[in-house]
N, C-alpha and C positions, 0 to 999 in steps of 0.2 A: 222178577224171579225172587222167590223167598230164599234167604240164606240157609245153608246147611250148618247146623250147630252140632258139634260132637259133644256127647254127654259121657263123661267117664264115670264108671260105677263106683269108684272108691273101694273101701274095704267091704268085701262080700260078707263079712261076719256082722256088719252093722246094718243100719237102716238104708244105706245107699241103694241097694237093688230095689227096695220097696218104693222109695221116693222117685227113682227113675221110672219104674213101672207105672206109677201114677202120672208122672209128668208127660210121658210120651203119648198119653191119651187125653191129656187136658185140652179142652176146646181152644183156650187162648193160645197154647203152644202150637197146636195144629194150624191155627189161623196165621201165625206170624213166621213160622220156620219149618224147614225140613229137619228131621232129627236123625242122628246116627249114634247109637249107643256104642261105647268102647268098653268092653267088659266080657264077662263069661256068659255064654248063652244059657247054660243050665241054671246059673244063678238068677238070670233074668226070667227064665221060665218059672222057677220056684217062686220068685217074688210076684210075678204076674198072677199066679194062682192064689197066693196069700191075700193080695189086695182085691181079688175078684175082677181084674181087668180082662179084656178080651182083645188079643191081637196075635197075629202070626209073627214069627221071627225069621228074617232072612239073614243067615250067617255068612260072613266072608272073612278072609284073613287081612289084617292090617297091611297096607301096601298094595293090595290088589285094587283094581278099579272098583268104584262103588257100583254094586248091582242095582237093577231097578227094584223099587219097593212097591208091590201091588197095593191097592187101597186096603186099609185095615192091617197093614204089616209094618214092622219096625226093623230097620237095618241094625245089625250088631257085628262090629268088627271085633272078632274074638281071637286073641293070640294063642289060644289052645293050652291054657295053663291048668285046666281041670280043677278048678277050685269051687265049683258050683254046689258041692255037697258039704262044705265045711260048716260046723255048727255055728248057729247064731250066738252072739253075745260073748264070745271068747276071743282073747288075743291069740292070733295065729300068725307065725312068721310067713306062711305060704300066702295068706291074705295080704300081708304087708308088702311082700314082693310083688304080688299081682297088682296091687293098687299103684305101685310105682310103674310097672310095665304098661298098665292101661294108660297112664298119663304120658309116658314116653311115646306110645303109639299115637296118641292124640296130637302130640307136638309134631311128630313126623307127618301126620296127615295134614295138619295145618300148614306146615312148611311146603308141602306138595300141592297146596291149593285144593285139596279134597273137601276140607271143611273150612268154614269162614270164621269160626270162633269156637272156643272150648268152654263148656260149663262143667264144673266138677262136683260130684257128690263127695262126702267127707271120707278121709282116710284116718287111720288110727296111728298116732306117732309111735306108740310102743310097739305095735306090730310092724310098722315101717322099719324101725331100727332092728327089730328081731330078724326081719327079712334081709338085712344087710345094707340098708339105705339110710345113712345117718344124716338126715336133714331135719330142720325144725318143722317143716311143713311144705305144702304145695308150692308156695311162693318161691322158696329157695330152690326147689327141684326145678321149677320152670326157668328160673334164672340160669341155673347150671346147664340145663339141656339146650337153652338158646344162646349160651355164652353172653349173657347180659350182665353188665356191671351196675348200671344205674336204673333202679326200678323202685316201685313202692306199692303199697296196698291201699286201696280205697274201700271203705265201708260205706255202702249206699243204702239208704232207707227212704221211705216216702217223706220223712220229716227233715232229714239232713244227710249230708255226705261228709265223710271224714277221711283224710289221707294222713299217712304216718311218716315221720322222719326216721323212726326206728320201730322195730316190732319185736321179734323173738330173741331179745337179749335182756339181761338183768338191768335194773334201773341205773346202777352206777355206770355200767358199760354203755347204756343208751345215752346218758348225758355226755360221756366221753366221746362218743361217735358223732355227736351233732357239731357241725361247724358251718360257717357261712356258705361254703360251696354246697353242702348237702341241703341246707335250707333253700337256697336258690333252686337246686335241681328239682326238689320235690314241689315247690311252688310252681315251677314251670310245667312239670308233669301234670299237676292238677289243672292248670290252665289249658294245656293242649288237649287233655282228655275231655274236658267239659266243652271246649270249642268243637271238638269232634262230635260231641253228642248234641250239638245244636245251640249251645249257650254262647252267644257271640262275645260277651264281655263278662266272664265269670268274676264274681266278687269272692276273694280268697282272704280268709282271716287266719292268722297264725297264733296259736296258743303260746302263752309263756311257759317257761320251764318251772319257775318258782311260784309260790303262792303270791297272788296279786301281781303276777308277771314281774316279780322283783321289787315292785314299788320303789323305783328309783334308787336301787341299791340297798334298800332296807332288808331284803331277803335274798339269800344266795350270795354268790361271789361274782356278780356281773355277767352271768350266763346270757341273759337276754341281750345285753349290749355287745358281747363278744361273739356269740354263736348265732343269733337270730337276726338282729337288726341289719347287719351288712347284707345278708342274703335277701331280706325283704326289700331293702333300698335298691339292690341290683335289679330285682325283678320289676320294680316300679320304673326304673330307667328304661327297661325294655317295653314299657307300655302295658305291663300287667297290672291289673287292679288288685294289688295285695296290700294288706295292712296288718298292724299289730306290732309287737305281741300284746295279746289281750289276756286278762285273768281267765283261767279255765273255768272257774266256778260260775261265771256269768256268760261266757262266750257260747257254750252249747245251748243255753236257753235262747240267746239271741239268734243263733243259727236256726233253731227249731221254728222260730216265728217268721223266718224268711229274710233276716237281715243279710245273710251271706249264702253263697251257693256251695261253698265247701270250707271246712275247717282243717287246718294243718295241726295235727296232734304231735307232740314231741316224743312220746313213748306209748307202748302197747295199751296199757290200761287207761291212760288218759283219754284215748280215743274210743277204745272198745266199750268201756263201762257205760257211758251215756248212750251210745248207740243201742246197746242191748237192753238197757232199761226202757228205752222209748219204742223199739221196734224189734223185739227178739225174733218173732216168727217171720219177719219180712226183710231181715237184713241180707245184703248180698256183698260178698268179698270180691273185689276186682283187682287183678294184678295189672299194673300199668307200666309201660316203658320197655316191654319185652322186645328184644331184637326181632326184626322182620315184621313188626306190627302185629304180632299175635295177640289176640284178645282172649283173656281168660276170666271168667266169672265163676263164683262158687257160692254155695249155701254158707251162711255164717253160723253153722252149728256143727256139732260133732257126730260121731258114729252112733251115739245113743244105744250102747249095747244092752241097756236095761229093758228096752222095748223092741229090739230088733227081732224080726220074725213074727211079731204079733199082729201085723197088718194095721197098726194104728198111727204109724209115722205120717206126719203131714208133709205135703210136697210144695206148700206155698213158697218157701224160700227158693227151692230149685226152679220153680216157674218164674219167680222174679229174676233169678240169675239168668235164665234163658232170655228173658225180656231185655235185660241190660246187654247181654251179648249181641242180640240183634241190633239194639240201639247204637252200640259203639263200633260196629263194623260196617258202616254204610258204604265205604268205597271198595270193600272186598266182596260185594255181592255178586260180582261176575266171575270171581275166583279162578 
Protein backbone atom coordinates (compact mmCIF):
# COMPACT_ATOMS: atom_id res chain seq x y z
CA UNK A 1 0.00 0.00 0.00
CA UNK A 2 1.32 3.43 -0.90
CA UNK A 3 1.54 5.86 2.02
CA UNK A 4 -0.84 8.82 2.22
CA UNK A 5 1.12 12.06 2.37
CA UNK A 6 -0.65 15.18 3.60
CA UNK A 7 0.56 18.29 1.76
CA UNK A 8 -0.12 21.59 3.50
CA UNK A 9 -0.64 24.56 1.20
CA UNK A 10 1.28 27.10 3.27
CA UNK A 11 0.63 30.79 2.64
CA UNK A 12 -1.96 31.11 -0.14
CA UNK A 13 -0.50 34.49 -1.18
CA UNK A 14 2.82 32.86 -2.06
CA UNK A 15 3.91 30.09 -4.40
CA UNK A 16 2.61 27.30 -2.15
CA UNK A 17 -0.63 26.62 -4.04
CA UNK A 18 1.21 26.57 -7.38
CA UNK A 19 3.93 24.13 -6.35
CA UNK A 20 1.27 21.94 -4.72
CA UNK A 21 -0.78 21.96 -7.95
CA UNK A 22 2.30 20.84 -9.88
CA UNK A 23 3.39 18.22 -7.34
CA UNK A 24 0.05 16.41 -7.11
CA UNK A 25 0.24 15.57 -10.82
CA UNK A 26 3.96 14.76 -10.89
CA UNK A 27 4.50 11.18 -12.18
CA UNK A 28 7.12 10.45 -9.51
CA UNK A 29 4.73 11.51 -6.74
CA UNK A 30 1.85 9.51 -8.16
CA UNK A 31 4.06 6.42 -8.35
CA UNK A 32 5.18 6.51 -4.72
CA UNK A 33 2.30 7.98 -2.70
CA UNK A 34 -1.32 8.88 -2.35
CA UNK A 35 -1.66 12.59 -1.63
CA UNK A 36 -4.11 14.71 0.30
CA UNK A 37 -3.84 18.49 0.14
CA UNK A 38 -4.66 20.36 3.35
CA UNK A 39 -5.63 23.86 2.31
CA UNK A 40 -8.19 26.01 0.53
CA UNK A 41 -10.08 24.45 -2.38
CA UNK A 42 -10.52 27.74 -4.23
CA UNK A 43 -6.80 28.50 -3.87
CA UNK A 44 -5.97 25.07 -5.27
CA UNK A 45 -8.39 25.56 -8.17
CA UNK A 46 -6.85 28.94 -8.99
CA UNK A 47 -3.31 27.54 -8.84
CA UNK A 48 -4.31 24.52 -10.96
CA UNK A 49 -5.50 26.83 -13.70
CA UNK A 50 -2.42 29.07 -13.47
CA UNK A 51 0.02 26.18 -13.92
CA UNK A 52 -2.13 24.47 -16.56
CA UNK A 53 -2.70 21.28 -14.60
CA UNK A 54 -5.74 19.07 -15.02
CA UNK A 55 -7.39 17.36 -12.07
CA UNK A 56 -10.70 17.35 -10.24
CA UNK A 57 -10.81 18.21 -6.54
CA UNK A 58 -12.66 16.16 -3.93
CA UNK A 59 -13.20 18.42 -0.90
CA UNK A 60 -13.90 17.30 2.67
CA UNK A 61 -13.58 18.75 6.16
CA UNK A 62 -10.50 17.90 8.25
CA UNK A 63 -11.49 15.31 10.83
CA UNK A 64 -13.98 13.61 8.53
CA UNK A 65 -13.09 10.24 7.02
CA UNK A 66 -11.00 10.45 3.87
CA UNK A 67 -13.35 10.08 0.87
CA UNK A 68 -12.51 7.96 -2.15
CA UNK A 69 -10.51 9.80 -4.79
CA UNK A 70 -11.48 8.79 -8.35
CA UNK A 71 -8.68 8.55 -10.89
CA UNK A 72 -7.54 11.98 -11.98
CA UNK A 73 -8.76 13.69 -8.81
CA UNK A 74 -7.06 15.12 -5.73
CA UNK A 75 -8.32 15.10 -2.15
CA UNK A 76 -8.41 18.47 -0.38
CA UNK A 77 -9.05 18.76 3.37
CA UNK A 78 -10.46 22.29 3.52
CA UNK A 79 -11.09 23.97 6.91
CA UNK A 80 -13.43 26.46 5.22
CA UNK A 81 -11.45 29.66 5.82
CA UNK A 82 -12.32 31.25 2.44
CA UNK A 83 -8.87 32.59 1.63
CA UNK A 84 -8.72 31.40 -1.97
CA UNK A 85 -9.11 34.84 -3.53
CA UNK A 86 -6.51 36.75 -1.51
CA UNK A 87 -4.07 38.68 -3.74
CA UNK A 88 -0.77 37.06 -4.58
CA UNK A 89 2.47 38.62 -3.42
CA UNK A 90 1.17 40.50 -0.37
CA UNK A 91 1.49 39.88 3.35
CA UNK A 92 -1.99 39.15 4.70
CA UNK A 93 -2.89 38.20 8.26
CA UNK A 94 -5.71 35.97 6.98
CA UNK A 95 -3.21 33.96 4.94
CA UNK A 96 -0.88 33.67 7.94
CA UNK A 97 -3.70 32.41 10.14
CA UNK A 98 -4.81 29.97 7.43
CA UNK A 99 -1.29 28.57 7.04
CA UNK A 100 -1.22 27.83 10.76
CA UNK A 101 -4.65 26.18 10.65
CA UNK A 102 -3.71 24.05 7.63
CA UNK A 103 -0.71 22.75 9.58
CA UNK A 104 -2.76 22.15 12.72
CA UNK A 105 -5.29 20.13 10.70
CA UNK A 106 -2.45 18.09 9.17
CA UNK A 107 -1.03 17.27 12.62
CA UNK A 108 -4.45 16.14 13.82
CA UNK A 109 -4.88 13.97 10.73
CA UNK A 110 -1.44 12.42 11.32
CA UNK A 111 -2.25 11.78 14.97
CA UNK A 112 -5.48 10.09 13.89
CA UNK A 113 -3.61 7.88 11.41
CA UNK A 114 -5.36 9.35 8.36
CA UNK A 115 -2.08 10.43 6.79
CA UNK A 116 1.32 8.81 7.24
CA UNK A 117 3.51 11.93 6.96
CA UNK A 118 3.28 15.66 6.31
CA UNK A 119 4.99 17.64 3.55
CA UNK A 120 4.68 21.40 3.89
CA UNK A 121 4.69 24.24 1.38
CA UNK A 122 6.20 27.50 2.70
CA UNK A 123 4.53 29.93 5.06
CA UNK A 124 5.40 33.60 5.53
CA UNK A 125 6.62 34.51 9.02
CA UNK A 126 5.40 38.11 8.85
CA UNK A 127 1.92 36.97 7.82
CA UNK A 128 1.98 34.21 10.43
CA UNK A 129 2.72 36.75 13.18
CA UNK A 130 0.12 39.18 11.82
CA UNK A 131 -2.38 36.33 12.02
CA UNK A 132 -1.72 35.97 15.74
CA UNK A 133 0.68 33.01 15.73
CA UNK A 134 4.05 34.06 17.12
CA UNK A 135 6.40 31.28 16.09
CA UNK A 136 9.73 31.43 14.22
CA UNK A 137 8.48 28.86 11.70
CA UNK A 138 7.01 25.44 10.96
CA UNK A 139 9.38 23.52 13.23
CA UNK A 140 8.41 25.38 16.38
CA UNK A 141 4.69 25.19 15.56
CA UNK A 142 4.96 21.44 15.12
CA UNK A 143 6.84 21.04 18.39
CA UNK A 144 4.14 23.02 20.20
CA UNK A 145 1.22 21.18 18.59
CA UNK A 146 2.76 17.79 19.42
CA UNK A 147 4.04 18.83 22.87
CA UNK A 148 7.58 17.88 21.86
CA UNK A 149 10.58 19.19 23.80
CA UNK A 150 13.52 17.50 22.06
CA UNK A 151 13.51 17.98 18.30
CA UNK A 152 15.71 19.27 15.51
CA UNK A 153 15.85 20.15 11.84
CA UNK A 154 17.64 18.18 9.12
CA UNK A 155 18.41 19.75 5.76
CA UNK A 156 18.68 16.98 3.19
CA UNK A 157 20.09 17.32 -0.32
CA UNK A 158 21.45 14.85 -2.87
CA UNK A 159 24.97 15.80 -1.77
CA UNK A 160 24.72 15.95 2.01
CA UNK A 161 22.51 16.04 5.08
CA UNK A 162 22.85 18.55 7.91
CA UNK A 163 21.16 18.56 11.33
CA UNK A 164 21.20 21.55 13.67
CA UNK A 165 21.91 22.00 17.37
CA UNK A 166 20.14 25.39 17.21
CA UNK A 167 18.20 27.18 14.47
CA UNK A 168 16.06 30.30 14.75
CA UNK A 169 17.95 32.22 17.43
CA UNK A 170 20.73 34.79 17.32
CA UNK A 171 24.33 33.62 17.26
CA UNK A 172 25.15 34.58 20.87
CA UNK A 173 21.98 32.86 22.11
CA UNK A 174 22.73 29.81 19.93
CA UNK A 175 26.13 29.32 21.56
CA UNK A 176 24.59 29.79 25.01
CA UNK A 177 22.02 27.08 24.35
CA UNK A 178 24.51 24.43 23.23
CA UNK A 179 25.56 22.02 25.96
CA UNK A 180 26.67 18.36 26.15
CA UNK A 181 23.08 17.13 26.60
CA UNK A 182 21.84 18.97 23.51
CA UNK A 183 24.83 17.72 21.51
CA UNK A 184 24.09 14.14 22.52
CA UNK A 185 20.36 14.48 21.85
CA UNK A 186 20.88 15.82 18.32
CA UNK A 187 23.53 13.25 17.44
CA UNK A 188 21.13 10.51 18.59
CA UNK A 189 18.23 12.05 16.62
CA UNK A 190 20.42 12.06 13.51
CA UNK A 191 21.44 8.45 14.09
CA UNK A 192 17.91 7.19 14.71
CA UNK A 193 16.49 9.08 11.70
CA UNK A 194 19.07 7.71 9.28
CA UNK A 195 18.74 4.18 10.63
CA UNK A 196 15.00 4.50 10.03
CA UNK A 197 15.78 5.56 6.46
CA UNK A 198 17.83 2.40 5.88
CA UNK A 199 21.40 3.46 6.77
CA UNK A 200 22.45 0.84 9.31
CA UNK A 201 25.54 2.60 10.71
CA UNK A 202 25.35 6.34 9.97
CA UNK A 203 28.61 8.27 10.07
CA UNK A 204 27.94 11.48 12.00
CA UNK A 205 30.37 14.41 12.02
CA UNK A 206 30.02 17.34 14.43
CA UNK A 207 31.07 20.87 13.42
CA UNK A 208 33.14 22.98 15.73
CA UNK A 209 31.71 26.21 17.09
CA UNK A 210 34.87 28.30 16.64
CA UNK A 211 37.21 28.71 13.64
CA UNK A 212 39.33 25.58 13.17
CA UNK A 213 37.16 23.92 15.85
CA UNK A 214 38.97 25.97 18.47
CA UNK A 215 42.41 24.65 17.49
CA UNK A 216 43.17 23.31 20.96
CA UNK A 217 42.14 26.47 22.75
CA UNK A 218 43.67 28.98 20.35
CA UNK A 219 40.23 30.30 19.35
CA UNK A 220 37.22 30.78 21.60
CA UNK A 221 36.88 29.98 25.28
CA UNK A 222 36.88 26.19 25.27
CA UNK A 223 33.40 25.76 23.79
CA UNK A 224 34.33 22.61 21.89
CA UNK A 225 35.73 20.95 25.00
CA UNK A 226 32.87 22.08 27.26
CA UNK A 227 29.82 21.89 25.01
CA UNK A 228 30.50 19.39 22.21
CA UNK A 229 33.07 16.74 23.08
CA UNK A 230 31.27 15.28 26.15
CA UNK A 231 28.09 14.79 24.07
CA UNK A 232 30.05 13.18 21.24
CA UNK A 233 31.82 10.82 23.63
CA UNK A 234 28.52 9.83 25.24
CA UNK A 235 27.10 8.96 21.82
CA UNK A 236 30.20 6.91 21.05
CA UNK A 237 29.69 4.93 24.26
CA UNK A 238 26.17 4.14 22.99
CA UNK A 239 27.68 2.63 19.85
CA UNK A 240 26.90 5.59 17.61
CA UNK A 241 29.53 6.35 14.96
CA UNK A 242 29.97 10.03 15.85
CA UNK A 243 33.16 12.05 15.59
CA UNK A 244 34.48 15.59 15.79
CA UNK A 245 34.35 18.44 16.36
CA UNK A 246 35.77 19.31 12.94
CA UNK A 247 36.54 22.71 11.40
CA UNK A 248 33.44 23.81 9.52
CA UNK A 249 35.43 25.25 6.61
CA UNK A 250 36.54 21.78 5.52
CA UNK A 251 33.87 19.51 6.99
CA UNK A 252 31.13 20.34 4.49
CA UNK A 253 33.44 19.59 1.58
CA UNK A 254 34.30 16.24 3.14
CA UNK A 255 30.62 15.47 3.67
CA UNK A 256 29.77 16.41 0.07
CA UNK A 257 32.29 13.88 -1.25
CA UNK A 258 30.78 11.11 0.90
CA UNK A 259 33.01 10.91 3.98
CA UNK A 260 30.00 11.31 6.32
CA UNK A 261 26.27 10.62 6.17
CA UNK A 262 25.23 13.68 8.17
CA UNK A 263 26.86 16.80 9.60
CA UNK A 264 25.81 18.32 12.94
CA UNK A 265 25.86 22.12 12.56
CA UNK A 266 25.98 24.28 15.67
CA UNK A 267 23.84 27.17 14.46
CA UNK A 268 21.47 28.14 11.64
CA UNK A 269 23.75 29.72 9.05
CA UNK A 270 26.61 27.30 9.67
CA UNK A 271 24.39 24.54 8.28
CA UNK A 272 22.07 26.41 5.92
CA UNK A 273 24.65 28.36 3.92
CA UNK A 274 26.64 25.41 2.48
CA UNK A 275 23.49 23.39 1.82
CA UNK A 276 21.86 26.20 -0.16
CA UNK A 277 25.01 26.90 -2.15
CA UNK A 278 25.23 23.25 -3.20
CA UNK A 279 21.58 22.31 -3.76
CA UNK A 280 19.22 25.28 -3.49
CA UNK A 281 16.43 23.84 -5.66
CA UNK A 282 16.61 20.33 -4.22
CA UNK A 283 16.90 21.00 -0.50
CA UNK A 284 14.39 19.46 1.88
CA UNK A 285 13.76 20.47 5.50
CA UNK A 286 12.93 17.55 7.81
CA UNK A 287 11.66 17.97 11.37
CA UNK A 288 12.84 15.03 13.48
CA UNK A 289 11.97 13.91 17.00
CA UNK A 290 8.28 14.91 17.00
CA UNK A 291 6.19 13.10 19.59
CA UNK A 292 4.10 10.28 18.19
CA UNK A 293 6.60 9.60 15.43
CA UNK A 294 5.08 12.23 13.14
CA UNK A 295 7.20 12.79 10.06
CA UNK A 296 7.29 16.27 8.55
CA UNK A 297 9.28 17.33 5.51
CA UNK A 298 9.26 20.65 3.72
CA UNK A 299 10.62 22.64 0.84
CA UNK A 300 13.72 24.59 1.78
CA UNK A 301 12.61 27.89 0.24
CA UNK A 302 10.25 30.69 1.09
CA UNK A 303 6.94 31.98 -0.22
CA UNK A 304 8.60 33.85 -3.14
CA UNK A 305 6.02 36.64 -3.23
CA UNK A 306 7.83 38.20 -6.19
CA UNK A 307 6.85 35.36 -8.53
CA UNK A 308 3.63 34.15 -6.86
CA UNK A 309 0.71 33.79 -9.27
CA UNK A 310 2.89 33.84 -12.38
CA UNK A 311 2.93 30.09 -12.94
CA UNK A 312 6.72 29.83 -12.97
CA UNK A 313 7.42 28.48 -9.47
CA UNK A 314 9.23 25.13 -9.60
CA UNK A 315 8.05 22.12 -7.62
CA UNK A 316 11.25 20.05 -7.47
CA UNK A 317 11.84 20.79 -3.79
CA UNK A 318 8.28 19.81 -2.84
CA UNK A 319 8.56 16.58 -4.86
CA UNK A 320 11.82 15.84 -3.04
CA UNK A 321 10.08 16.58 0.29
CA UNK A 322 7.36 14.06 -0.55
CA UNK A 323 10.04 11.53 -1.50
CA UNK A 324 11.74 11.91 1.89
CA UNK A 325 8.36 11.73 3.67
CA UNK A 326 7.73 8.36 2.04
CA UNK A 327 11.26 7.19 2.81
CA UNK A 328 11.13 8.11 6.49
CA UNK A 329 7.76 6.59 7.36
CA UNK A 330 8.12 2.90 6.47
CA UNK A 331 6.56 1.44 9.60
CA UNK A 332 3.54 3.76 9.33
CA UNK A 333 2.38 2.53 5.96
CA UNK A 334 -0.49 0.54 7.39
CA UNK A 335 -1.61 3.55 9.55
